[in-house]
C-alpha angles and dihedrals in degrees: 000000000000120000123189114213107204109209146083103272118228116177087203089062111091097207091051092054089045094050090055093046095047091056090045094054091041091062089064090062099048128068094245135055114258112223115195132195127185113221118195116233097232089062089059096059089090125068096227092058090054091065087075090068091070089075094067131087091215145000125225119194104219116230122250135041123333132208092227126033085183092059091047092049091046089054092048094050092044088053092053098047092048099041095243112155109251129195121187121196 
């Protein structure tokens, strides 16, 4: 299972570390491995970059501030239009 985490990862931001750790620990409780990838919001401002979201089984909006609100909104819209489960925190 592949999960895209939409956000601008900062190892000094406790909730970012906790998000990654949560998914890592969750994988031990489900029958398949969970692979995660952080995608910076600035890269999702352009439509051709959004196509890579199609390869994920789910999208998680990371907590905290983001470099690009447009990139975040584009990811939300893409997930809704393509029936990809989305979780916003």
